[in-house]
C-alpha positions in Angstrom: -0.1 -0.1 0.2 0.7 3.7 -0.6 0.7 6.9 1.3 -1.3 8.5 -1.5 -4.3 10.4 0.3 -7.9 10.6 -1.3 -8.9 14.2 -2.1 -9.8 16.3 0.5 -13.5 16.5 0.7 -14.7 18.3 3.6 -18.1 20.5 4.8 -17.7 24.0 5.0 -16.0 25.0 8.5 -14.7 21.7 9.2 -10.7 21.1 9.4 -9.1 18.8 6.5 -8.3 15.8 8.8 -5.1 14.4 5.8 -6.2 10.9 6.0 -3.7 8.9 3.9 -4.6 6.1 1.6 -3.5 3.7 4.2 -5.0 4.4 7.4 -2.1 1.9 9.0 0.2 4.9 8.2 -1.2 6.7 10.7 -2.0 4.1 13.5 -0.3 1.3 12.8 -1.4 -2.4 11.8 -2.0 -3.9 14.7 -4.1 -0.9 16.2 -5.5 -0.5 12.9 -6.8 -4.2 13.2 -8.0 -3.9 16.6 -10.4 -1.0 15.2 -11.9 -2.8 12.6 -12.5 -6.1 14.9 -14.2 -3.5 17.9 -15.7 -1.6 15.0 -17.6 -4.5 13.6 -18.3 -5.5 17.4 -20.0 -2.5 18.0 -22.8 -2.7 14.9 -26.0 -5.2 14.8 -25.7 -7.8 12.2 -28.0 -8.9 10.1 -26.7 -13.1 10.1 -24.0 -15.3 11.5 -23.3 -16.2 7.7 -23.3 -15.0 4.3 -22.6 -16.7 1.3 -23.0 -14.8 -2.2 -25.2 -17.3 -4.2 -26.2 -20.7 -3.1 -23.6 -22.6 -4.6 -21.0 -20.9 -2.7 -19.2 -21.2 0.5 -20.7 -20.3 3.5 -18.2 -17.8 5.3 -18.7 -16.5 8.8 -20.4 -12.7 8.5 -18.7 -10.9 11.2 -15.1 -12.1 9.7 -16.5 -10.8 6.0 -17.3 -7.5 7.2 -14.1 -6.9 8.9 -12.4 -7.7 6.0 -14.1 -5.5 3.8 -13.8 -2.5 6.1 -10.5 -3.1 6.9 -9.6 -3.6 3.1 -11.3 -0.1 2.9 -9.3 1.4 5.5 -5.8 -0.2 4.0 -6.7 1.7 1.0 -7.6 -1.6 -1.0 -11.5 -2.9 -2.8 -13.5 -5.4 -1.9 -12.6 -7.8 -4.8 -9.6 -9.2 -6.2 -6.7 -7.2 -4.6 -7.9 -7.8 -1.4 -8.8 -11.7 -2.6 -5.2 -11.1 -2.8 -4.0 -9.8 0.2 -6.2 -12.5 2.3 -3.8 -14.9 0.8 -0.8 -13.2 0.9 -0.7 -10.7 4.3 -0.2 -11.7 7.2 -2.7 -9.1 8.6 -5.7 -9.9 6.5 -4.8 -13.3 6.9 -5.5 -13.3 10.3 -8.8 -11.2 10.5 -10.1 -13.9 8.1 -9.2 -16.7 10.4 -6.5 -18.3 8.2 -9.4 -18.7 5.5 -9.5 -17.0 2.0 -12.6 -15.5 0.8 -13.3 -15.4 -3.0 -13.7 -12.0 -4.8 -16.7 -13.2 -5.7 -18.1 -13.3 -2.4 -16.3 -9.9 -1.2 -17.8 -8.1 -4.3 -21.1 -9.3 -3.8 -20.9 -8.8 0.0 -20.1 -5.1 -0.5 -22.7 -4.6 -2.8 -25.9 -6.0 -0.6 -24.2 -4.4 2.7 -22.8 -1.3 1.6 -24.4 0.7 4.4 -23.5 -1.8 6.8 -19.5 -1.5 5.8 -20.1 2.4 6.1 -21.1 2.0 9.7 -17.8 0.2 10.3 -16.0 2.2 8.1 -16.9 5.3 9.7 -16.5 3.9 13.3 -12.5 3.0 12.0 -12.2 6.5 10.7 -13.3 7.9 14.1 -10.9 5.6 15.7 -7.9 6.0 13.9 -8.4 9.9 13.6 -9.8 11.0 16.7 -12.1 13.3 14.7 -16.2 13.1 14.9 -18.2 11.0 12.6 -19.3 14.1 10.7 -15.9 15.4 9.6 -14.7 12.3 7.8 -18.1 11.2 6.8 -17.0 13.0 3.1 -13.7 10.6 3.5 -15.5 7.8 4.2 -18.3 8.0 1.4 -15.3 8.7 -0.7 -13.5 5.6 0.0 -16.7 3.6 -0.5 -17.5 5.6 -3.5 -13.6 4.5 -5.2 -13.7 1.0 -3.9 -13.9 -0.2 -7.1 -11.1 2.2 -8.4 -9.1 0.8 -5.1 -9.2 -2.5 -7.6 -6.4 -0.8 -9.7 -2.7 -1.6 -8.7 -1.5 1.3 -6.7 1.5 3.5 -7.4 4.4 2.5 -5.7 
């Protein structure tokens, strides 16, 4: 991941936060992982498990939610790049209980549960920046809107 910042999008009168693309650059990966886990625990989950379709594998709903929100906080999209990170990077693998999750499941989850991902990502941003949700709302929304762009390779 790199340190490219998202464009600033602030409400009138609010102070820019200067959030890096990879929030771990600000908090450290371990603290960011903890924030992601705590943030998922703080929301009401609609189910215990998630399947992208009847023929797909079943995954723990909180695990998929944590993986997707953590990925967005790290500047990774919710599809193929996230699947690769889960396979290759210890922090992502840990959050997924050592089990890979296919990109179709990750993308479908993001599309179906975007509001819940927004809630968790907002909690992560608040914990990482110390700013209230109203100040970082544009950053979170920008990250959700650009999630498909985050599937593209980032410049080193």
